DSSP file (Angstrom, degrees, kcal/mol; ACC not computed):
  #  RESIDUE AA STRUCTURE BP1 BP2  ACC     N-H-->O    O-->H-N    N-H-->O    O-->H-N    TCO  KAPPA ALPHA  PHI   PSI    X-CA   Y-CA   Z-CA
    1    1 A M              0   0    0      0, 0.0     2,-0.1     0, 0.0     0, 0.0   0.000 360.0 360.0 360.0 149.0  124.1   64.3  173.6
    2    2 A T     >  -     0   0    0      1,-0.1     4,-2.3    48,-0.0     5,-0.2  -0.455 360.0-100.0 -91.6 169.1  121.5   61.7  174.3
    3    3 A L  H  > S+     0   0    0      1,-0.2     4,-2.7     2,-0.2     5,-0.2   0.898 122.2  51.1 -58.2 -44.5  121.4   58.2  172.8
    4    4 A P  H  > S+     0   0    0      0, 0.0     4,-2.2     0, 0.0    -1,-0.2   0.887 110.6  50.0 -62.8 -35.8  118.8   59.1  170.1
    5    5 A E  H  > S+     0   0    0      2,-0.2     4,-2.2     1,-0.2    -2,-0.2   0.907 112.0  47.0 -67.6 -40.9  120.9   62.1  169.0
    6    6 A V  H  X S+     0   0    0     -4,-2.3     4,-2.6     2,-0.2     5,-0.2   0.916 111.6  51.4 -65.6 -42.9  124.1   59.9  168.8
    7    7 A A  H  X S+     0   0    0     -4,-2.7     4,-2.5     1,-0.2    -2,-0.2   0.901 110.2  49.4 -61.3 -40.8  122.2   57.3  166.8
    8    8 A L  H  X S+     0   0    0     -4,-2.2     4,-2.7     2,-0.2    -1,-0.2   0.908 110.6  50.1 -64.4 -41.8  120.9   59.9  164.4
    9    9 A A  H  X S+     0   0    0     -4,-2.2     4,-2.3     2,-0.2    -2,-0.2   0.907 111.8  47.8 -63.1 -41.8  124.4   61.3  164.0
   10   10 A V  H  X S+     0   0    0     -4,-2.6     4,-1.7     2,-0.2    -2,-0.2   0.915 112.2  50.3 -64.9 -43.2  125.7   57.8  163.3
   11   11 A F  H  X S+     0   0    0     -4,-2.5     4,-0.8     1,-0.2     3,-0.2   0.947 113.2  44.5 -58.4 -51.1  122.9   57.2  160.8
   12   12 A L  H  < S+     0   0    0     -4,-2.7     3,-0.5     1,-0.2    -1,-0.2   0.856 110.5  55.4 -65.7 -35.9  123.5   60.4  158.9
   13   13 A L  H  X S+     0   0    0     -4,-2.3     4,-0.6     1,-0.2    -1,-0.2   0.860 107.9  49.5 -62.6 -36.2  127.3   59.9  158.9
   14   14 A N  H  X S+     0   0    0     -4,-1.7     4,-2.6    -3,-0.2    -1,-0.2   0.619  88.7  81.6 -84.0 -13.6  126.8   56.5  157.2
   15   15 A I  H  X S+     0   0    0     -4,-0.8     4,-2.1    -3,-0.5    -1,-0.2   0.953  96.3  41.9 -59.9 -51.7  124.5   57.5  154.4
   16   16 A P  H  > S+     0   0    0      0, 0.0     4,-2.2     0, 0.0     5,-0.2   0.883 115.0  51.9 -65.3 -34.0  127.3   58.9  152.1
   17   17 A F  H  X S+     0   0    0     -4,-0.6     4,-2.2     1,-0.2    -2,-0.2   0.897 110.4  48.5 -66.3 -38.9  129.5   55.9  152.9
   18   18 A G  H  X S+     0   0    0     -4,-2.6     4,-2.0     2,-0.2    -1,-0.2   0.858 108.7  54.8 -66.4 -35.8  126.7   53.5  152.1
   19   19 A Y  H  X S+     0   0    0     -4,-2.1     4,-0.8    -5,-0.2    -2,-0.2   0.947 113.7  39.5 -62.0 -49.6  126.1   55.4  148.8
   20   20 A F  H  X S+     0   0    0     -4,-2.2     4,-0.7     1,-0.2     3,-0.3   0.819 111.7  58.0 -73.4 -29.8  129.7   55.0  147.7
   21   21 A R  H >< S+     0   0    0     -4,-2.2     3,-1.0     1,-0.2    -1,-0.2   0.902 102.6  54.7 -62.5 -40.3  129.9   51.4  149.1
   22   22 A A  H 3< S+     0   0    0     -4,-2.0    -1,-0.2     1,-0.3    -2,-0.2   0.757 104.8  54.4 -66.9 -23.7  127.0   50.5  146.8
   23   23 A K  H 3< S+     0   0    0     -4,-0.8    -1,-0.3    -3,-0.3    -2,-0.2   0.660  98.3  82.4 -79.8 -17.0  129.0   51.8  143.8
   24   24 A S  S << S-     0   0    0     -3,-1.0     2,-0.2    -4,-0.7     3,-0.1  -0.521  92.3 -99.1 -91.3 154.5  131.9   49.6  144.6
   25   25 A E    >   -     0   0    0     -2,-0.2     3,-2.0     1,-0.1     6,-0.4  -0.514  54.7 -93.9 -68.2 137.1  132.4   46.0  143.7
   26   26 A K  T 3  S+     0   0    0      1,-0.3    -1,-0.1    -2,-0.2     3,-0.1  -0.281 105.9   5.3 -60.0 134.1  131.5   43.8  146.7
   27   27 A F  T 3  S+     0   0    0      1,-0.2    -1,-0.3    -3,-0.1     2,-0.1   0.601  97.5 134.4  66.6  16.7  134.5   42.9  148.9
   28   28 A S  S <> S-     0   0    0     -3,-2.0     4,-2.3     1,-0.1    -1,-0.2  -0.308  74.7 -98.3 -80.6 175.4  136.9   45.1  146.9
   29   29 A R  H  > S+     0   0    0      1,-0.2     4,-2.2     2,-0.2     5,-0.1   0.924 125.3  47.8 -61.8 -45.1  139.4   47.4  148.6
   30   30 A N  H  > S+     0   0    0      2,-0.2     4,-2.8     1,-0.2     5,-0.2   0.900 110.0  52.4 -64.1 -40.3  137.0   50.4  148.1
   31   31 A W  H  > S+     0   0    0     -6,-0.4     4,-1.7     1,-0.2    -1,-0.2   0.935 109.9  49.1 -59.2 -46.6  134.1   48.5  149.5
   32   32 A F  H  X S+     0   0    0     -4,-2.3     4,-2.0     1,-0.2    -1,-0.2   0.899 111.9  49.1 -60.1 -42.5  136.1   47.5  152.6
   33   33 A I  H  X S+     0   0    0     -4,-2.2     4,-2.9     1,-0.2    -2,-0.2   0.927 110.1  49.8 -64.1 -45.8  137.1   51.2  153.1
   34   34 A F  H  < S+     0   0    0     -4,-2.8    -1,-0.2     1,-0.2    -2,-0.2   0.782 113.1  47.4 -68.2 -25.6  133.6   52.5  152.8
   35   35 A V  H  < S+     0   0    0     -4,-1.7    -1,-0.2    -5,-0.2    -2,-0.2   0.876 124.1  30.1 -77.7 -38.5  132.3   50.0  155.3
   36   36 A H  H >< S+     0   0    0     -4,-2.0     3,-1.3    -5,-0.2    -2,-0.2   0.667  97.2  81.7-100.6 -18.0  135.0   50.5  157.9
   37   37 A A  T 3X S+     0   0    0     -4,-2.9     4,-0.5     1,-0.3    -1,-0.1   0.836  88.5  56.5 -60.0 -35.2  136.1   54.2  157.4
   38   38 A P  H 3> S+     0   0    0      0, 0.0     4,-2.4     0, 0.0     3,-0.4   0.690  84.6  85.8 -71.8 -14.5  133.2   55.6  159.5
   39   39 A I  H <> S+     0   0    0     -3,-1.3     4,-2.4     1,-0.2     5,-0.2   0.901  87.2  48.9 -58.1 -46.6  134.1   53.5  162.6
   40   40 A P  H  > S+     0   0    0      0, 0.0     4,-2.2     0, 0.0    -1,-0.2   0.874 112.3  50.8 -61.0 -33.2  136.7   56.0  164.0
   41   41 A F  H  X S+     0   0    0     -4,-0.5     4,-2.6    -3,-0.4    -2,-0.2   0.886 108.6  50.8 -68.7 -38.7  134.1   58.8  163.6
   42   42 A V  H  X S+     0   0    0     -4,-2.4     4,-2.4     2,-0.2    -1,-0.2   0.917 110.9  49.0 -64.0 -42.8  131.5   56.8  165.4
   43   43 A I  H  X S+     0   0    0     -4,-2.4     4,-2.5    -5,-0.2    -2,-0.2   0.921 111.4  49.8 -61.9 -43.4  133.9   56.2  168.3
   44   44 A A  H  X S+     0   0    0     -4,-2.2     4,-3.0     1,-0.2     5,-0.3   0.908 109.7  50.7 -62.7 -41.8  134.7   59.9  168.4
   45   45 A I  H  X S+     0   0    0     -4,-2.6     4,-1.9     1,-0.2     6,-0.3   0.919 110.8  49.4 -61.5 -43.4  131.0   60.8  168.4
   46   46 A R  H  X>S+     0   0    0     -4,-2.4     6,-1.4     2,-0.2     5,-1.1   0.924 115.4  43.0 -61.8 -44.4  130.5   58.4  171.3
   47   47 A L  H ><5S+     0   0    0     -4,-2.5     3,-0.7     1,-0.2    -2,-0.2   0.919 115.5  47.0 -70.2 -43.5  133.4   59.8  173.3
   48   48 A L  H 3<5S+     0   0    0     -4,-3.0    -1,-0.2     1,-0.2    -2,-0.2   0.793 109.7  54.7 -69.7 -27.1  132.6   63.4  172.6
   49   49 A S  H 3<5S-     0   0    0     -4,-1.9    -1,-0.2    -5,-0.3    -2,-0.2   0.675 107.2-125.0 -78.8 -16.0  129.0   63.0  173.5
   50   50 A G  T <<5S+     0   0    0     -3,-0.7    -3,-0.2    -4,-0.7    -2,-0.1   0.546  77.4 122.1  82.2   6.0  129.8   61.5  176.9
   51   51 A L    > < -     0   0    0     -5,-1.1     3,-0.6    -6,-0.3    -4,-0.2   0.871  48.8-174.2 -70.1 -37.2  127.7   58.5  176.0
   52   52 A G  T 3   -     0   0    0     -6,-1.4    -1,-0.2     1,-0.2    -3,-0.1  -0.368  43.0 -59.2  75.5-156.5  130.6   56.1  176.5
   53   53 A F  T 3   +     0   0    0     -2,-0.1    -1,-0.2    -6,-0.0     5,-0.1  -0.235  65.3 163.1-125.5  43.1  130.4   52.4  175.8
   54   54 A A    X>  -     0   0    0     -3,-0.6     3,-1.7     1,-0.1     4,-0.6  -0.390  45.3-123.1 -62.6 140.4  127.6   51.1  177.9
   55   55 A L  G >4 S+     0   0    0      1,-0.3     3,-1.0     2,-0.2    -1,-0.1   0.827 107.0  61.5 -58.1 -37.1  126.4   47.7  176.7
   56   56 A Y  G 34 S+     0   0    0      1,-0.2     4,-0.4     2,-0.1    -1,-0.3   0.700  98.8  58.7 -66.4 -17.9  122.8   48.8  176.3
   57   57 A T  G <> S+     0   0    0     -3,-1.7     4,-2.5     1,-0.2     5,-0.3   0.722  86.1  78.2 -83.3 -21.0  123.9   51.4  173.6
   58   58 A F  H <X S+     0   0    0     -3,-1.0     4,-2.9    -4,-0.6     5,-0.3   0.908  90.3  49.6 -60.7 -47.6  125.5   48.9  171.3
   59   59 A P  H  > S+     0   0    0      0, 0.0     4,-1.8     0, 0.0    -1,-0.2   0.892 114.9  46.2 -59.5 -36.5  122.4   47.5  169.6
   60   60 A I  H  > S+     0   0    0     -4,-0.4     4,-2.2     2,-0.2    -2,-0.2   0.933 116.3  42.7 -71.2 -46.1  121.0   51.0  168.9
   61   61 A I  H  X S+     0   0    0     -4,-2.5     4,-2.2     2,-0.2    -3,-0.2   0.908 115.3  49.2 -68.8 -42.1  124.3   52.4  167.5
   62   62 A V  H  X S+     0   0    0     -4,-2.9     4,-2.4    -5,-0.3     5,-0.2   0.897 111.5  50.4 -64.7 -39.1  125.1   49.3  165.5
   63   63 A S  H  X S+     0   0    0     -4,-1.8     4,-2.6    -5,-0.3     5,-0.2   0.921 110.2  49.2 -63.4 -43.3  121.5   49.4  164.0
   64   64 A A  H  X S+     0   0    0     -4,-2.2     4,-2.1     2,-0.2    -2,-0.2   0.883 110.1  53.5 -62.3 -37.5  121.9   53.1  163.1
   65   65 A Y  H  X S+     0   0    0     -4,-2.2     4,-2.0     2,-0.2    -2,-0.2   0.958 114.1  39.0 -60.4 -53.5  125.2   52.3  161.5
   66   66 A F  H  X S+     0   0    0     -4,-2.4     4,-2.7     1,-0.2    -2,-0.2   0.846 114.2  53.2 -72.3 -33.8  123.8   49.5  159.3
   67   67 A I  H  X S+     0   0    0     -4,-2.6     4,-2.7    -5,-0.2    -1,-0.2   0.891 109.5  50.4 -67.3 -37.1  120.6   51.3  158.5
   68   68 A G  H  X S+     0   0    0     -4,-2.1     4,-2.2    -5,-0.2    -2,-0.2   0.915 111.6  47.5 -63.4 -43.5  122.6   54.4  157.4
   69   69 A Q  H  X S+     0   0    0     -4,-2.0     4,-1.9     2,-0.2    -2,-0.2   0.930 114.2  47.2 -61.5 -45.7  124.8   52.1  155.1
   70   70 A F  H  X S+     0   0    0     -4,-2.7     4,-2.4     1,-0.2    -2,-0.2   0.906 110.6  51.7 -63.0 -42.8  121.6   50.5  153.7
   71   71 A T  H  X S+     0   0    0     -4,-2.7     4,-2.4     2,-0.2    -1,-0.2   0.898 107.5  52.7 -63.4 -41.3  119.9   53.9  153.2
   72   72 A G  H  X S+     0   0    0     -4,-2.2     4,-1.5     1,-0.2    -1,-0.2   0.913 111.6  46.1 -60.6 -42.9  122.9   55.2  151.3
   73   73 A G  H  X S+     0   0    0     -4,-1.9     4,-1.9     1,-0.2    -2,-0.2   0.873 111.2  52.8 -65.9 -37.1  122.9   52.2  149.0
   74   74 A L  H  X S+     0   0    0     -4,-2.4     4,-2.4     1,-0.2    -2,-0.2   0.880 104.5  55.4 -66.2 -38.2  119.1   52.5  148.5
   75   75 A I  H  X S+     0   0    0     -4,-2.4     4,-1.0     1,-0.2    -1,-0.2   0.908 107.5  50.2 -60.6 -41.6  119.5   56.2  147.5
   76   76 A L  H  < S+     0   0    0     -4,-1.5     3,-0.4     1,-0.2    -1,-0.2   0.921 112.4  46.6 -62.5 -43.1  121.9   55.1  144.8
   77   77 A K  H  < S+     0   0    0     -4,-1.9    -2,-0.2     1,-0.2    -1,-0.2   0.842 115.7  44.9 -68.5 -33.6  119.4   52.5  143.5
   78   78 A L  H  < S+     0   0    0     -4,-2.4    -1,-0.2    -5,-0.1    -2,-0.2   0.548  84.3 114.3 -88.5  -7.8  116.5   54.8  143.6
   79   79 A K  S  < S-     0   0    0     -4,-1.0     2,-0.1    -3,-0.4    -3,-0.0  -0.450  75.5-113.6 -65.6 128.8  118.3   57.7  142.0
   80   80 A P        -     0   0    0      0, 0.0     2,-0.5     0, 0.0    -1,-0.1  -0.373  24.8-124.7 -66.4 140.6  116.8   58.4  138.5
   81   81 A I        -     0   0    0     -2,-0.1     2,-0.4    -3,-0.1    -3,-0.0  -0.753  21.2-137.8 -87.6 124.9  119.0   57.7  135.6
   82   82 A K        -     0   0    0     -2,-0.5     2,-0.3     2,-0.0    -1,-0.0  -0.684  14.0-139.6 -84.7 130.9  119.4   60.7  133.3
   83   83 A S              0   0    0     -2,-0.4    -1,-0.0     1,-0.1     0, 0.0  -0.642 360.0 360.0 -88.9 149.8  119.3   59.9  129.6
   84   84 A K              0   0    0     -2,-0.3    -1,-0.1     0, 0.0    -2,-0.0   0.452 360.0 360.0 -85.7 360.0  121.7   61.7  127.3
């Protein structure tokens, strides 16, 4: 996999975690879990892709990580509220 493909995978992986993080109280146990749980998966993606841990890849992967988290939270905020 190339760097853009890995960045896309990291971004997509973090969307559901960001969604559930946004539902949690800030700095609670669940919030902490939803922020940090994807990290082993990101490491696995990097290793399985053959990308490794070259220094130039870190800003791109970290940006994809946080943008995915932010997008998941944004989806929760933009989700229409159904009235009963």
